[in-house]
Structures are given as C-alpha cells and as structure tokens.
FITOR-422471 format. One record per residue (C-alpha): residue number from 1; residue in three letters; y, z, x. Coordinates in steps of 0.001 Angstrom, whole numbers. Layout:
<rs>
pos NUM	code ALA	py Y	pz Z	px X
...
</rs>
This chain:
<rs>
pos 1	code MET	py 0	pz 0	px 0
pos 2	code LYS	py 3436	pz -915	px 1300
pos 3	code SER	py 5722	pz 2086	px 1798
pos 4	code ASN	py 9016	pz 2175	px -74
pos 5	code PHE	py 10794	pz 3610	px 2947
pos 6	code ARG	py 10810	pz 2183	px 6446
pos 7	code TRP	py 11629	pz 5700	px 7587
pos 8	code SER	py 8314	pz 6945	px 6261
pos 9	code LEU	py 6458	pz 4319	px 8266
pos 10	code LEU	py 8066	pz 5694	px 11374
pos 11	code ALA	py 7858	pz 9410	px 10702
pos 12	code ALA	py 5546	pz 9987	px 7753
pos 13	code PRO	py 3767	pz 13034	px 9200
pos 14	code LEU	py 7086	pz 14840	px 9635
pos 15	code ALA	py 8244	pz 13837	px 6173
pos 16	code LEU	py 5155	pz 15133	px 4467
pos 17	code ALA	py 5190	pz 18348	px 6442
pos 18	code ALA	py 8850	pz 18826	px 5695
pos 19	code CYS	py 8732	pz 18093	px 2029
pos 20	code THR	py 5427	pz 18652	px 352
pos 21	code ASN	py 2813	pz 21314	px 465
pos 22	code THR	py -228	pz 19054	px 445
pos 23	code SER	py -2691	pz 21733	px 1498
pos 24	code GLU	py -2546	pz 23686	px -1729
pos 25	code ALA	py -3039	pz 22500	px -5281
pos 26	code PRO	py -327	pz 23561	px -7741
pos 27	code GLN	py -1129	pz 26890	px -9323
pos 28	code SER	py -1925	pz 26538	px -12989
pos 29	code ALA	py 379	pz 28393	px -15334
pos 30	code SER	py -2730	pz 29631	px -17120
pos 31	code ALA	py -3526	pz 31692	px -14027
pos 32	code VAL	py -638	pz 33998	px -14956
pos 33	code PRO	py -1328	pz 36465	px -17766
pos 34	code ALA	py 276	pz 35068	px -20892
pos 35	code GLU	py 1751	pz 38423	px -21853
pos 36	code ASN	py 3863	pz 38364	px -18693
pos 37	code LEU	py 5612	pz 35122	px -19576
pos 38	code ARG	py 7608	pz 33661	px -22385
pos 39	code THR	py 6054	pz 30378	px -23431
pos 40	code PHE	py 8880	pz 28199	px -22113
pos 41	code ASP	py 8544	pz 29802	px -18672
pos 42	code LYS	py 5057	pz 28414	px -18247
pos 43	code ASN	py 5800	pz 25420	px -16073
pos 44	code PRO	py 2723	pz 23244	px -15649
pos 45	code TYR	py 4629	pz 21185	px -13044
pos 46	code PRO	py 5595	pz 23795	px -10424
pos 47	code SER	py 7302	pz 22972	px -7166
pos 48	code THR	py 4977	pz 22243	px -4257
pos 49	code TYR	py 7894	pz 21875	px -1857
pos 50	code LYS	py 7230	pz 23409	px 1537
pos 51	code ALA	py 9811	pz 23047	px 4264
pos 52	code TYR	py 8920	pz 21962	px 7762
pos 53	code PRO	py 9669	pz 24943	px 10021
pos 54	code GLY	py 12009	pz 23007	px 12289
pos 55	code VAL	py 13338	pz 24185	px 15621
pos 56	code ALA	py 15640	pz 27136	px 16295
pos 57	code THR	py 19019	pz 25425	px 16643
pos 58	code ALA	py 22581	pz 26424	px 17445
pos 59	code ILE	py 25637	pz 24213	px 17048
pos 60	code ARG	py 28580	pz 25444	px 19092
pos 61	code ASN	py 32168	pz 24432	px 19892
pos 62	code VAL	py 32441	pz 23198	px 16323
pos 63	code THR	py 34851	pz 23650	px 13406
pos 64	code ILE	py 32996	pz 25386	px 10578
pos 65	code PHE	py 33714	pz 25297	px 6865
pos 66	code ASP	py 31426	pz 28021	px 5527
pos 67	code GLY	py 31387	pz 26689	px 1945
pos 68	code GLU	py 33070	pz 29706	px 389
pos 69	code GLY	py 36601	pz 29010	px 1572
pos 70	code GLY	py 36274	pz 30198	px 5174
pos 71	code ARG	py 37126	pz 28202	px 8290
pos 72	code ILE	py 36146	pz 29038	px 11866
pos 73	code GLU	py 37513	pz 27144	px 14846
pos 74	code ASN	py 35400	pz 26760	px 17988
pos 75	code GLY	py 32545	pz 28389	px 16114
pos 76	code VAL	py 28778	pz 28720	px 16284
pos 77	code VAL	py 26168	pz 28128	px 13598
pos 78	code PHE	py 22672	pz 29338	px 14412
pos 79	code PHE	py 19576	pz 28791	px 12263
pos 80	code ALA	py 15857	pz 29395	px 12711
pos 81	code ASN	py 12729	pz 29537	px 10554
pos 82	code GLY	py 14470	pz 27548	px 7849
pos 83	code LYS	py 17288	pz 30083	px 7373
pos 84	code VAL	py 20830	pz 30533	px 8609
pos 85	code SER	py 20714	pz 33326	px 11177
pos 86	code GLY	py 24320	pz 33623	px 12232
pos 87	code VAL	py 27755	pz 32096	px 11795
pos 88	code GLY	py 30728	pz 33156	px 13896
pos 89	code GLY	py 33167	pz 32526	px 16700
pos 90	code ALA	py 32604	pz 31320	px 20238
pos 91	code ASP	py 31222	pz 34720	px 21276
pos 92	code THR	py 28335	pz 34590	px 18786
pos 93	code ALA	py 25112	pz 35397	px 20615
pos 94	code ILE	py 22576	pz 32573	px 20903
pos 95	code PRO	py 18989	pz 33663	px 21606
pos 96	code GLU	py 17152	pz 32218	px 24586
pos 97	code GLY	py 14984	pz 29214	px 23822
pos 98	code THR	py 17338	pz 27919	px 21163
pos 99	code LYS	py 18109	pz 24205	px 21033
pos 100	code ILE	py 21863	pz 23933	px 21581
pos 101	code ILE	py 24000	pz 21118	px 20211
pos 102	code ASP	py 27551	pz 20678	px 21483
pos 103	code GLY	py 29766	pz 20043	px 18463
pos 104	code THR	py 33050	pz 19499	px 20280
pos 105	code GLY	py 35370	pz 17516	px 18010
pos 106	code LYS	py 32918	pz 17746	px 15114
pos 107	code PHE	py 32652	pz 19785	px 11917
pos 108	code VAL	py 29867	pz 21701	px 10173
pos 109	code THR	py 29515	pz 22333	px 6443
pos 110	code PRO	py 26737	pz 23470	px 4156
pos 111	code GLY	py 24738	pz 20632	px 2645
pos 112	code ILE	py 26555	pz 18775	px -126
pos 113	code ILE	py 25230	pz 19447	px -3647
pos 114	code ASP	py 25668	pz 16882	px -6413
pos 115	code ILE	py 25576	pz 18630	px -9772
pos 116	code HIS	py 25443	pz 15380	px -11769
pos 117	code SER	py 23030	pz 12680	px -10669
pos 118	code HIS	py 20550	pz 10310	px -12285
pos 119	code LEU	py 18757	pz 9315	px -9089
pos 120	code GLY	py 15060	pz 8865	px -9689
pos 121	code ASP	py 15576	pz 8444	px -13437
pos 122	code TYR	py 17781	pz 5359	px -13014
pos 123	code PRO	py 16558	pz 4280	px -9577
pos 124	code THR	py 17377	pz 1252	px -7482
pos 125	code PRO	py 16823	pz -1616	px -8116
pos 126	code SER	py 18628	pz -1149	px -11438
pos 127	code VAL	py 16336	pz -3074	px -13755
pos 128	code GLU	py 15264	pz -2351	px -17322
pos 129	code ALA	py 11805	pz -1290	px -16154
pos 130	code HIS	py 13468	pz 1553	px -14221
pos 131	code SER	py 15684	pz 2751	px -17089
pos 132	code ASP	py 14105	pz 6132	px -17779
pos 133	code GLY	py 17039	pz 8511	px -18165
pos 134	code ASN	py 17739	pz 8411	px -21920
pos 135	code GLU	py 15179	pz 9105	px -24628
pos 136	code ALA	py 17532	pz 7478	px -27139
pos 137	code THR	py 15225	pz 7793	px -30132
pos 138	code SER	py 16700	pz 10909	px -31736
pos 139	code PRO	py 20064	pz 12679	px -31439
pos 140	code THR	py 18277	pz 15820	px -30248
pos 141	code THR	py 15457	pz 15539	px -27709
pos 142	code PRO	py 15287	pz 18933	px -25982
pos 143	code GLU	py 11552	pz 18359	px -25565
pos 144	code VAL	py 11977	pz 15823	px -22728
pos 145	code TRP	py 12296	pz 16830	px -19076
pos 146	code ALA	py 14210	pz 14678	px -16587
pos 147	code GLU	py 11679	pz 15485	px -13876
pos 148	code HIS	py 9004	pz 13533	px -15727
pos 149	code SER	py 10964	pz 10321	px -15084
pos 150	code VAL	py 11830	pz 10997	px -11421
pos 151	code TRP	py 10592	pz 8290	px -9047
pos 152	code PRO	py 10554	pz 10008	px -5641
pos 153	code GLN	py 10755	pz 6709	px -3748
pos 154	code ASP	py 14179	pz 5795	px -5170
pos 155	code PRO	py 16115	pz 4536	px -2104
pos 156	code GLY	py 19201	pz 6240	px -3528
pos 157	code PHE	py 17875	pz 9575	px -2251
pos 158	code SER	py 17863	pz 8445	px 1389
pos 159	code ARG	py 21290	pz 6831	px 1072
pos 160	code ALA	py 22749	pz 10046	px -353
pos 161	code LEU	py 21252	pz 11984	px 2555
pos 162	code ALA	py 22334	pz 9659	px 5339
pos 163	code ASN	py 25735	pz 8575	px 4041
pos 164	code GLY	py 26820	pz 11608	px 2047
pos 165	code GLY	py 25114	pz 14647	px 3556
pos 166	code VAL	py 23600	pz 15486	px 154
pos 167	code THR	py 20843	pz 18081	px 534
pos 168	code ALA	py 20326	pz 19050	px -3139
pos 169	code LEU	py 21094	pz 17481	px -6496
pos 170	code GLN	py 20664	pz 18039	px -10206
pos 171	code VAL	py 19025	pz 15131	px -12011
pos 172	code LEU	py 20069	pz 15003	px -15658
pos 173	code PRO	py 18997	pz 13026	px -18684
pos 174	code GLY	py 21612	pz 10551	px -19900
pos 175	code SER	py 24326	pz 11203	px -22472
pos 176	code ALA	py 23170	pz 9202	px -25492
pos 177	code ASN	py 21903	pz 12359	px -27189
pos 178	code LEU	py 23538	pz 15560	px -28348
pos 179	code MET	py 20671	pz 17378	px -26647
pos 180	code GLY	py 19207	pz 15098	px -24018
pos 181	code GLY	py 16540	pz 17355	px -22499
pos 182	code ARG	py 15961	pz 19514	px -19447
pos 183	code SER	py 17551	pz 18777	px -16097
pos 184	code VAL	py 15878	pz 19466	px -12769
pos 185	code VAL	py 17269	pz 20514	px -9381
pos 186	code LEU	py 15774	pz 18704	px -6391
pos 187	code LYS	py 15851	pz 19142	px -2653
pos 188	code ASN	py 16848	pz 15761	px -1203
pos 189	code VAL	py 13691	pz 15334	px 836
pos 190	code TYR	py 11051	pz 12670	px 1291
pos 191	code ALA	py 8026	pz 13380	px -853
pos 192	code ARG	py 5232	pz 11509	px -2569
pos 193	code THR	py 5632	pz 13425	px -5800
pos 194	code MET	py 8353	pz 14906	px -7948
pos 195	code GLN	py 6786	pz 18332	px -7455
pos 196	code GLY	py 7279	pz 17940	px -3711
pos 197	code MET	py 11042	pz 17633	px -4256
pos 198	code LYS	py 11632	pz 20395	px -6821
pos 199	code PHE	py 13994	pz 23078	px -5611
pos 200	code PRO	py 11880	pz 26251	px -5550
pos 201	code ASP	py 12724	pz 28646	px -8404
pos 202	code ALA	py 15879	pz 26797	px -9460
pos 203	code PRO	py 16687	pz 27470	px -13131
pos 204	code TYR	py 16431	pz 24606	px -15573
pos 205	code GLY	py 19442	pz 23197	px -17384
pos 206	code LEU	py 19780	pz 21661	px -20844
pos 207	code LYS	py 21818	pz 18461	px -20872
pos 208	code MET	py 24066	pz 18259	px -23916
pos 209	code ALA	py 26708	pz 15669	px -24821
pos 210	code CYS	py 29647	pz 15563	px -27178
pos 211	code GLY	py 32140	pz 12900	px -28126
pos 212	code GLU	py 31769	pz 9156	px -28259
pos 213	code ASN	py 28278	pz 8574	px -26898
pos 214	code PRO	py 26089	pz 10342	px -29489
pos 215	code LYS	py 28159	pz 9231	px -32472
pos 216	code ARG	py 28197	pz 5627	px -31257
pos 217	code VAL	py 24484	pz 5444	px -30418
pos 218	code TYR	py 23218	pz 7001	px -33649
pos 219	code GLY	py 26032	pz 5974	px -35969
pos 220	code SER	py 25249	pz 2373	px -35029
pos 221	code LYS	py 21741	pz 3009	px -36337
pos 222	code GLY	py 23074	pz 4208	px -39691
pos 223	code ARG	py 22135	pz 7838	px -39149
pos 224	code MET	py 23749	pz 11151	px -38275
pos 225	code PRO	py 25822	pz 11703	px -36265
pos 226	code SER	py 28387	pz 8961	px -36704
pos 227	code THR	py 31460	pz 11197	px -36288
pos 228	code ARG	py 32558	pz 14100	px -34137
pos 229	code MET	py 32108	pz 16465	px -37081
pos 230	code GLY	py 28605	pz 15050	px -37425
pos 231	code ASN	py 27968	pz 15866	px -33770
pos 232	code ILE	py 28772	pz 19526	px -34302
pos 233	code ALA	py 26886	pz 19711	px -37602
pos 234	code VAL	py 23667	pz 18375	px -36057
pos 235	code ASN	py 24061	pz 20735	px -33103
pos 236	code ARG	py 24564	pz 23766	px -35352
pos 237	code GLN	py 21600	pz 22893	px -37572
pos 238	code THR	py 19436	pz 22563	px -34467
pos 239	code TRP	py 20592	pz 25891	px -33012
pos 240	code ILE	py 19786	pz 27608	px -36321
pos 241	code LYS	py 16236	pz 26251	px -36067
pos 242	code ALA	py 16077	pz 27457	px -32476
pos 243	code GLN	py 17115	pz 30966	px -33518
pos 244	code GLU	py 14374	pz 30996	px -36154
pos 245	code TYR	py 11822	pz 29772	px -33613
pos 246	code LYS	py 12875	pz 32432	px -31107
pos 247	code LYS	py 12563	pz 35107	px -33791
pos 248	code ARG	py 8989	pz 34002	px -34556
pos 249	code ARG	py 8150	pz 33838	px -30872
pos 250	code ASP	py 9501	pz 37323	px -30225
pos 251	code SER	py 7766	pz 38837	px -33248
pos 252	code GLY	py 4446	pz 39067	px -31452
pos 253	code LYS	py 2738	pz 37149	px -34232
pos 254	code ASP	py 972	pz 33844	px -33846
pos 255	code TYR	py 3187	pz 30802	px -33958
pos 256	code THR	py 2894	pz 27090	px -33270
pos 257	code ARG	py 4337	pz 25890	px -29991
pos 258	code ASP	py 7193	pz 23392	px -30070
pos 259	code ILE	py 8222	pz 22200	px -26613
pos 260	code GLY	py 11716	pz 21240	px -27760
pos 261	code MET	py 12275	pz 24641	px -29324
pos 262	code GLU	py 10885	pz 26291	px -26193
pos 263	code THR	py 13760	pz 24781	px -24234
pos 264	code LEU	py 16348	pz 25892	px -26797
pos 265	code ALA	py 14866	pz 29383	px -26967
pos 266	code GLY	py 15167	pz 29501	px -23184
pos 267	code VAL	py 18871	pz 28745	px -23528
pos 268	code LEU	py 19294	pz 31508	px -26108
pos 269	code ASP	py 17516	pz 33906	px -23756
pos 270	code GLY	py 19965	pz 33024	px -20976
pos 271	code ASP	py 17325	pz 31536	px -18692
pos 272	code ILE	py 18254	pz 27855	px -19089
pos 273	code SER	py 21841	pz 26812	px -18412
pos 274	code ILE	py 23944	pz 24443	px -20514
pos 275	code GLN	py 25179	pz 21358	px -18645
pos 276	code ASN	py 27493	pz 19677	px -21160
pos 277	code HIS	py 28844	pz 16113	px -20945
pos 278	code CYS	py 32297	pz 16406	px -22540
pos 279	code TYR	py 35603	pz 14594	px -21967
pos 280	code ARG	py 38213	pz 15910	px -24404
pos 281	code ALA	py 39760	pz 19362	px -24179
pos 282	code ASP	py 39631	pz 19952	px -27944
pos 283	code GLU	py 35896	pz 19289	px -27998
pos 284	code MET	py 35257	pz 21594	px -25061
pos 285	code ALA	py 37044	pz 24366	px -26971
pos 286	code ILE	py 34873	pz 23717	px -30036
pos 287	code VAL	py 31720	pz 23783	px -27913
pos 288	code LEU	py 32765	pz 27159	px -26477
pos 289	code ASP	py 33184	pz 28496	px -30028
pos 290	code MET	py 29769	pz 27121	px -30968
pos 291	code ALA	py 28246	pz 28796	px -27909
pos 292	code LYS	py 29715	pz 32124	px -29056
pos 293	code GLU	py 28399	pz 31556	px -32584
pos 294	code PHE	py 24832	pz 31159	px -31343
pos 295	code GLY	py 24945	pz 33449	px -28336
pos 296	code TYR	py 24531	pz 31171	px -25349
pos 297	code LYS	py 26732	pz 30316	px -22349
pos 298	code VAL	py 28024	pz 26984	px -21123
pos 299	code SER	py 27647	pz 26718	px -17362
pos 300	code THR	py 29527	pz 23469	px -16762
pos 301	code PHE	py 31403	pz 20738	px -18580
pos 302	code HIS	py 30623	pz 17417	px -16925
pos 303	code HIS	py 33185	pz 14626	px -16482
pos 304	code ALA	py 35697	pz 16915	px -18226
pos 305	code VAL	py 38664	pz 14607	px -17698
pos 306	code GLU	py 40881	pz 16775	px -19919
pos 307	code SER	py 39922	pz 20152	px -18447
pos 308	code TYR	py 43458	pz 20504	px -17086
pos 309	code LYS	py 44693	pz 21023	px -20664
pos 310	code ILE	py 42579	pz 24166	px -21099
pos 311	code ALA	py 42213	pz 25351	px -17509
pos 312	code ASP	py 42986	pz 28962	px -18442
pos 313	code LEU	py 40416	pz 28914	px -21265
pos 314	code LEU	py 37738	pz 27595	px -18923
pos 315	code ARG	py 38677	pz 30164	px -16280
pos 316	code ASP	py 38524	pz 33048	px -18755
pos 317	code ASN	py 35119	pz 31905	px -20034
pos 318	code GLY	py 33698	pz 31400	px -16536
pos 319	code VAL	py 32944	pz 27716	px -17117
pos 320	code CYS	py 32952	pz 25160	px -14296
pos 321	code SER	py 34315	pz 21619	px -14611
pos 322	code ALA	py 32365	pz 18897	px -12798
pos 323	code VAL	py 34867	pz 16075	px -12428
pos 324	code TRP	py 35642	pz 12795	px -10718
pos 325	code ALA	py 38725	pz 12373	px -8584
pos 326	code ASP	py 40221	pz 9499	px -10528
pos 327	code TRP	py 37842	pz 7687	px -12895
pos 328	code TRP	py 39651	pz 7018	px -16155
pos 329	code GLY	py 40286	pz 4571	px -18988
pos 330	code PHE	py 36826	pz 3061	px -19337
pos 331	code LYS	py 36604	pz 4359	px -22914
pos 332	code MET	py 39005	pz 6004	px -25328
pos 333	code GLU	py 38076	pz 9607	px -24536
pos 334	code ALA	py 38748	pz 8914	px -20845
pos 335	code TYR	py 42328	pz 7683	px -21343
pos 336	code ASP	py 44052	pz 11060	px -20950
pos 337	code ALA	py 42529	pz 11668	px -17530
pos 338	code ILE	py 44892	pz 12479	px -14678
pos 339	code PRO	py 44165	pz 12464	px -10920
pos 340	code GLU	py 45576	pz 16011	px -10614
pos 341	code ASN	py 42829	pz 17422	px -12879
pos 342	code ALA	py 40821	pz 19156	px -10147
pos 343	code ALA	py 43921	pz 20543	px -8446
pos 344	code ILE	py 45312	pz 22028	px -11661
pos 345	code LEU	py 41967	pz 23668	px -12390
pos 346	code HIS	py 41798	pz 25105	px -8872
pos 347	code ASN	py 45385	pz 26332	px -8999
pos 348	code THR	py 44651	pz 28075	px -12302
pos 349	code GLY	py 41668	pz 29860	px -10796
pos 350	code ALA	py 39017	pz 27877	px -12657
pos 351	code CYS	py 35795	pz 26613	px -11075
pos 352	code VAL	py 35964	pz 23026	px -9776
pos 353	code VAL	py 33020	pz 20804	px -8830
pos 354	code ILE	py 33248	pz 17198	px -7655
pos 355	code HIS	py 30316	pz 15181	px -9000
pos 356	code SER	py 29095	pz 11590	px -8824
pos 357	code ASP	py 27185	pz 10283	px -11900
pos 358	code ASP	py 26637	pz 7214	px -9747
pos 359	code GLU	py 24209	pz 6074	px -7036
pos 360	code ASN	py 27083	pz 4829	px -4870
pos 361	code GLN	py 29588	pz 7626	px -5366
pos 362	code ILE	py 26978	pz 10254	px -4455
pos 363	code GLN	py 27266	pz 8838	px -927
pos 364	code ARG	py 31007	pz 9565	px -815
pos 365	code LEU	py 31576	pz 12892	px -2549
pos 366	code ASN	py 33481	pz 14147	px 496
pos 367	code GLN	py 35971	pz 11299	px 107
pos 368	code GLU	py 36270	pz 11887	px -3643
pos 369	code ALA	py 37104	pz 15535	px -2975
pos 370	code ALA	py 39719	pz 14505	px -408
pos 371	code LYS	py 41380	pz 12194	px -2952
pos 372	code ALA	py 41588	pz 15028	px -5473
pos 373	code GLN	py 43030	pz 17294	px -2784
pos 374	code ALA	py 45697	pz 14705	px -1907
pos 375	code ASP	py 46653	pz 14302	px -5562
pos 376	code GLY	py 47100	pz 18064	px -5785
pos 377	code ARG	py 49260	pz 18153	px -2684
pos 378	code ARG	py 51537	pz 15478	px -4116
pos 379	code MET	py 51901	pz 17746	px -7144
pos 380	code GLY	py 52882	pz 20668	px -4912
pos 381	code PHE	py 49540	pz 22498	px -4643
pos 382	code ASN	py 48632	pz 23094	px -1003
pos 383	code ILE	py 44852	pz 23359	px -1294
pos 384	code SER	py 43165	pz 24048	px 2043
pos 385	code ASP	py 40350	pz 21907	px 3423
pos 386	code ALA	py 38068	pz 24932	px 3368
pos 387	code ASP	py 38671	pz 25455	px -356
pos 388	code VAL	py 38035	pz 21786	px -1101
pos 389	code ILE	py 34667	pz 21922	px 667
pos 390	code LYS	py 33802	pz 24726	px -1764
pos 391	code TRP	py 34040	pz 22146	px -4579
pos 392	code LEU	py 31085	pz 20343	px -2976
pos 393	code THR	py 28918	pz 23240	px -1854
pos 394	code TYR	py 29240	pz 26765	px -3211
pos 395	code ASN	py 30688	pz 25936	px -6640
pos 396	code PRO	py 27915	pz 23509	px -7646
pos 397	code ALA	py 25344	pz 25965	px -6312
pos 398	code LYS	py 26884	pz 28705	px -8452
pos 399	code ALA	py 26915	pz 26473	px -11543
pos 400	code LEU	py 23236	pz 25666	px -10984
pos 401	code GLY	py 22183	pz 29276	px -10422
pos 402	code ILE	py 21105	pz 28725	px -6810
pos 403	code SER	py 24082	pz 30145	px -4889
pos 404	code ASP	py 21925	pz 33022	px -3654
pos 405	code LYS	py 19801	pz 30453	px -1808
pos 406	code THR	py 22148	pz 27679	px -708
pos 407	code GLY	py 25718	pz 26394	px -974
pos 408	code SER	py 27264	pz 28352	px 1892
pos 409	code LEU	py 26568	pz 29216	px 5505
pos 410	code LYS	py 25509	pz 32842	px 5331
pos 411	code ALA	py 22721	pz 34659	px 7079
pos 412	code GLY	py 19517	pz 34506	px 5060
pos 413	code LYS	py 20396	pz 31392	px 3073
pos 414	code MET	py 18560	pz 28087	px 3393
pos 415	code ALA	py 19592	pz 26200	px 6506
pos 416	code ASP	py 20964	pz 23222	px 4586
pos 417	code VAL	py 23501	pz 22066	px 7140
pos 418	code VAL	py 25542	pz 18946	px 7862
pos 419	code LEU	py 27136	pz 18125	px 11218
pos 420	code TRP	py 29961	pz 15628	px 10608
pos 421	code ASN	py 31419	pz 13310	px 13244
pos 422	code GLY	py 34924	pz 14468	px 12223
pos 423	code ASN	py 36728	pz 16302	px 9451
pos 424	code PRO	py 34530	pz 15661	px 6380
pos 425	code LEU	py 37640	pz 15084	px 4273
pos 426	code SER	py 38581	pz 12076	px 6377
pos 427	code VAL	py 37819	pz 8586	px 5118
pos 428	code TYR	py 36236	pz 7923	px 8528
pos 429	code ALA	py 33855	pz 10887	px 8404
pos 430	code ARG	py 30107	pz 10379	px 8287
pos 431	code PRO	py 27166	pz 12730	px 8747
pos 432	code ASP	py 25979	pz 12879	px 12334
pos 433	code LYS	py 22981	pz 15080	px 11580
pos 434	code VAL	py 21580	pz 16659	px 8412
pos 435	code TRP	py 19150	pz 19570	px 8246
pos 436	code ILE	py 17318	pz 20757	px 5128
pos 437	code ASP	py 15768	pz 24201	px 5455
pos 438	code GLY	py 16329	pz 23860	px 9193
pos 439	code ALA	py 14361	pz 20610	px 9480
pos 440	code LEU	py 16272	pz 17702	px 10967
pos 441	code MET	py 16083	pz 15075	px 8227
pos 442	code PHE	py 18754	pz 12639	px 9440
pos 443	code ASP	py 20117	pz 11874	px 12890
pos 444	code ALA	py 22544	pz 8998	px 13328
pos 445	code SER	py 21583	pz 8700	px 16993
pos 446	code THR	py 17822	pz 8523	px 16407
pos 447	code PRO	py 16451	pz 5344	px 14810
pos 448	code LYS	py 13334	pz 7109	px 13548
pos 449	code LEU	py 15552	pz 9497	px 11586
pos 450	code ARG	py 17780	pz 6840	px 10061
pos 451	code PRO	py 16215	pz 6038	px 6678
pos 452	code VAL	py 16314	pz 2425	px 5519
pos 453	code SER	py 14873	pz 1272	px 2217
pos 454	code ASP	py 12593	pz -1746	px 1995
pos 455	code PHE	py 15057	pz -3072	px -594
pos 456	code GLU	py 17623	pz -3431	px 2211
pos 457	code LEU	py 15399	pz -5313	px 4664
pos 458	code GLY	py 15943	pz -8801	px 3224
pos 459	code GLN	py 13357	pz -11303	px 2078
pos 460	code PRO	py 10124	pz -12032	px 3983
pos 461	code GLY	py 10863	pz -14162	px 7007
pos 462	code GLU	py 14489	pz -13077	px 7316
pos 463	code GLY	py 13878	pz -10633	px 10101
pos 464	code ASP	py 13713	pz -6851	px 10239
pos 465	code VAL	py 16018	pz -3906	px 10772
pos 466	code LYS	py 15905	pz -2675	px 14347
</rs>
C-alpha cells in the first residue's frame, strides 16, 4: 500500500512510536464497572496515543513567550521525559547529558492550538467523497461524533505542523445543524488511526450553531427551523427532552440508551463543553439566556464577529470568543464585523482566541494574531506580543479544558514547544523545530523531518521532492 505521507516512508518507526500505542489493544469500556460511570462517559473509542520519549533538550539564548503573558529575554527552556522541566533566565541550570540548542536570535512559544478546525473531516483533496463534517439530515444530531469521520492521513495535519507550529487542534462537526455533534481534541501527530491522535483525557465538546446556517439548510427543506425564532424553539424543545432523559438516567431505574441524549446529558452535567458557532451579538446574548434556563455553560462562541458589542457580557459570563482577524462580509450576519474585534475583547478583559476554520489559515494563525494586534494598536490599544501569543496557546487550551496539560511553558506540562526562526508575530516567521510531548516532530533543517504529502509530489514521471 502506498503511504499518504512521504515523511512516513522516511521515518515511519519514529512516527508510530511517537504517536500510537500499538502494543496494547484499547481497553474496553465494559471492563470498567458500570456503576462507576455515567453512560455517556463510556467511550468505546479511547485514545491509544503514546508519546515517543524524546531526548532531554534545552534551548538557550532564546526569547521565550511562556503562553500566559510572560516574556523572558535570553532565556532557557528545558524539557525531558515528555514534560517541561524548567523555564527561566540565562542562569537556569541545565543537567549534564542534555542536548543543547542555541536559540540566538530565535523565539520559543508553546505549541499553537487551533480551537476550530475541520481537518480530517473535510480533508485534502477537497472532493465530495471526503465531505464528512456535516450530518445535514436533521437540525439536531448530537448523536454523531466528529472523530468518527477523521481521516488521520489528511495532509492538512502535516502542513499545520510544519508551517504553523500547530501541536493540538479541536475538530468540530460543521455548522449546518443547531446541534451538530461531539467535537474531538487531537494531538497533531502522525498516526494510523484516529485513536492514535486523540488527546488523552481531553473533554468532549458539543458543536452548536445559531443564525443563518441552520435556518437556511432546514428552511429550504420546508421544515423547522426556517427562522431565528425557530432555531431557539427547536433548541429549547431538545433541551427539555435532554432534561427528561437525564432525570430517568439519574433515577437508578432501567432506561433505554439514546446516544444523542447521552451527549446532551453530559452537557447538563458539566462534563461536555458547548462550542457554539454564532456571529451576531444579539444571538449570543439569547444563547447565554438559554444556557441559564437549562443549566449549562457556553465555553466559546466561534467566529463571533460581533463579540465586541457585548464584550463585557462575555467577560462577566466567562465565555471565550474564537475569532478571525478580518474575515467579514461573506454573508449578512458577517457584515458588522470589524478588524478591532479581538483587541476590544482583550482590552475589556474578555477571553480571546484566534482560530482558523480553514485548512490554509491553520498554517498562519500566528500571522492572523499579529494582524489583530496591529488593528488594536491603530485603535490605541497597546497589546504586548506576549499577550497576543496567549490568544494562540493558553486561551484555547483553557476553552478546551486542557490548560492543566498544555498551552503554556510551565514545569510539569506537556513539552509541546515551537522554536521559531524569528518573532512569531512577524510575517517572515516560520517554525524551525516543533516538539510534541518532547518528541521532535518537525525540523526545517532535517529532510527526514520535513513532512511532504503525496498530493504535493506531482504526477507520475514528473520527478520527486528531494
């Protein structure tokens, strides 16, 4: 069988060791006593990800953005056994036997995290046969899971790693449905299976959508919803059913499983986060009221081009906004977007995340963040580089419920690290090296660690990539 990655032909043993635990079969959920788990927690598709141990490494003489707003000049980052061991100034002790990299003139950040991606579900090449991100057959499909459409060999994963320093990403269902299904968080590693990419113990999300998409898709079929009030009505009716299901489940009496209701019950229990596609400020405010009515919390509004209108409301409710720098005008609900959106949110004290929603933009999230920063500066907000990096690292990790594991350079966290050839907020910046759990997954100076997809090699007879 022909490999989908030239990289894997060159370094397959490392890739498999780094990404997939192939020595152990996935543990069956039935092996866990049923009384110890709620039904929706029984995941028959557990992560088999197992990181390659890597080599104890220290990067010194480097400018460090720690991911939480800190900046260290002439600093040292040390990691071993897959974890960050130390971050500090030039006097930081480096144990003997450590591989030392001179980072003079370069910058280090945590790995970039894209909170809104469809890689694997809408893979390259973009043909109808690969269109697996929207189960557009009912306005509510909480029963589907994005992970069950993920194609691990999507060349978009390697491009995001090599060009954008992306070490983790949330793959979401599309936005045709009011309730589109469960999202999944992946480590951006080479694996043969979806299970080999799943971020260990990352909480699930429920993708929801408001506004034009659901009412257009289903209204065009002559069914509810066809209006914004129909959107909310269908949502509320579905949450009422979920409350009834949860009550039966919690009663201790026998009940019939419903995998869609299991997801919604998980949301009501606070174990599954809400990731909500929403553009207009007025709709976001209505969604927050609906969340209070039914007792769940919205983690993040995605796209959120009008978040600037209700920045204080989002701040007070602890809701993040995952936004673009300057996409606007491609449909009516995107017309009141402004390029200062992210800066206004940040200046108000609300949580900002820069996201992609695109297989090309995921490779340039650092540049998108820099554009948003520049727009803020022109407005009079002097947002530091270190704070802007937080939009790409710690804030998405927090919104995904994995900030205790990744998203910043702190001792004990996963060694998801990017060494940039210059300031990452420069248009000229590119990753020089990328580590995931301390394993070197990309090295611009090493051909064997420069992933190239077969789809980029040309037609037979046209030569090869050297």
